[in-house]
C-alpha positions, 0 to 999 in steps of 0.5 A: 311202922310210921318209918316204913310208911313213909319210907313206902310213900317216898319210894312209891312217889319216886317210882310213879313220878319216874322219868323215862330213860328216853326222855328228850333233853328239853323235857328233863326239869320240867314239872307239872303241878296237879293242884287238887283243889282246882282239878281234883279230877286230875288226881288218879284214883290209885293215888287217892285210894292209896292215900285213904288206905294209909289214913285208914291204917295209921293212927287211931286205925278208924274209919271217918265218922261219915262211913263208920256211922254206915257200915256194919262191923263186918264191912268195917273189917273188910275196909280195915283188912283191905287197907292193911293189905295194901300197906303190906303189898306197898312196903313189898312194891317198895323193896322191889323197887329198891332192888330193881333200881340197884341193878344200875349199880350192877351194870343193867341198862337204864332202859332195862331198869326203867321197864322193870320199874314201870312194871312194878309201879303198874302192878302195885297201883292195880293191887290198890285199885283192886282193893278198892273194888273189893271193898265197894263190892262188899259195902251196903250202898249208903256206905259205898257212897260215904266212902267214895265221897270221903276219898273224892273229898281227900283229892281237893287237899292234894298237890303232886308234882310230877315230871312232865316227861313222866305224866302219861305214866303217872296216870296209869293204869287208869 
């Protein structure tokens, strides 16, 4: 399971930071570093919530104490169920991305593959955000605030490197 999570994370990052086929030559190789300790607001919600779902679904399969103390058993089950569902959808997205990328070997154009990869990426990020919305709707107000605080505080420890040419795409769909 851990190997699948690592594979999914690598593929999702590769897909999300995918350089557009139309990138100008001067932009290739240039990267932007998003440092969450300096600019946590630059970390996209889909990225931060995706991280939180991996934390909840992995390891000891527990919510952080700050949240656990405020949720009912049903609310805890909701968060875990949605976290697990996102892990499954991320794995499916990774498989779709691999299959799509392999179309290059079959002679499909880079532009076509890029467009398909972009569509997969945005769709999968939206699934992550929909899970967040369902969770937040299902929590009591105090637990909702605690969970949002937990996710937002995780941003401070994140550093993301994104190709400059793919920066606009990195923030989609937000």
